[in-house]
N, C-alpha and C positions, 0 to 999 in steps of 0.2 A: 533949424531946417533939416530934415531926415534925410541922408541918402538913401534911398531903395538900391541894395542890391542887381535886380532885377533890370536895373534901367541903366545902370553905366556899362561905356561901350567901347572903354578904351581898348588900347592895342593888350595889355596887359591881361583883362580880363579874359579877351576875346579867344587870346591864347589860351589861358588855363582853362577854358572851357572846352578848348579842342581836344587840347591834353587829355583831362577828364574821360571825354570821349572815350577814347581808345585806349586810356588806365584800365578803364571802367567797361572796356566792351563784353559783351554776352560772348563772345567767342574767344576762348582760352590763345587761341593763335596770336591773335590780335593783341590781347593782353601783353604775354609774353614779346613778343617783338617791339611793342610800344617801348615796355619797361628794359631791354636789352638796350633800344637806342639810346634813352635816355642815361642810362649807366654806362654806356660806350662814350657818350656825346661827353659826360663831367670827368669820367678816366682820362680821356684825352685833353680835358679840356685843365685838369691838376697837373699832368703829364708836361703838359705846355708851358704853363707858367713856372712848375718848379724848375724843368729844365732853362728855363731861359731867367729867375729869379737868383738861382746859387751861383756860387764863383766857381769856375772851371775847376779847379781840385777838390772840391770839396766831394764829389763824387767817391773819390778813395779808392780808382781805381789805380792810383800807382801808391806800390808800399813803400815805407819807411826806409828802407835800403835800398831803393832804385833813385832815392835823390842824395844829392851832394851835401856831404855835413853843413854848406854853407844856404842851403836855401832851407826857406823857413817853412814848419809843418803845414796844411795848408789850414785852413777855417780855426785858427787858435788850438790847433791839438798840438803835442807835445809829440816826439818822436824819438 
């Protein structure tokens, strides 16, 4: 039995259709705002995930001189 894409009404399909309506809208302002919101959402999600997955000292905010000699370098870097 072949599935017809037009009869599938799952939440993912409905969401992608709604998103497609805004991204492919005739008004350039609507297209710009919808794409800007998509990019902003992806940026914030990537930032959030990266912030919570990286170890605390991996950001490189402290210089090697700021650490004491007995403190190991963060993220496997040598000092």
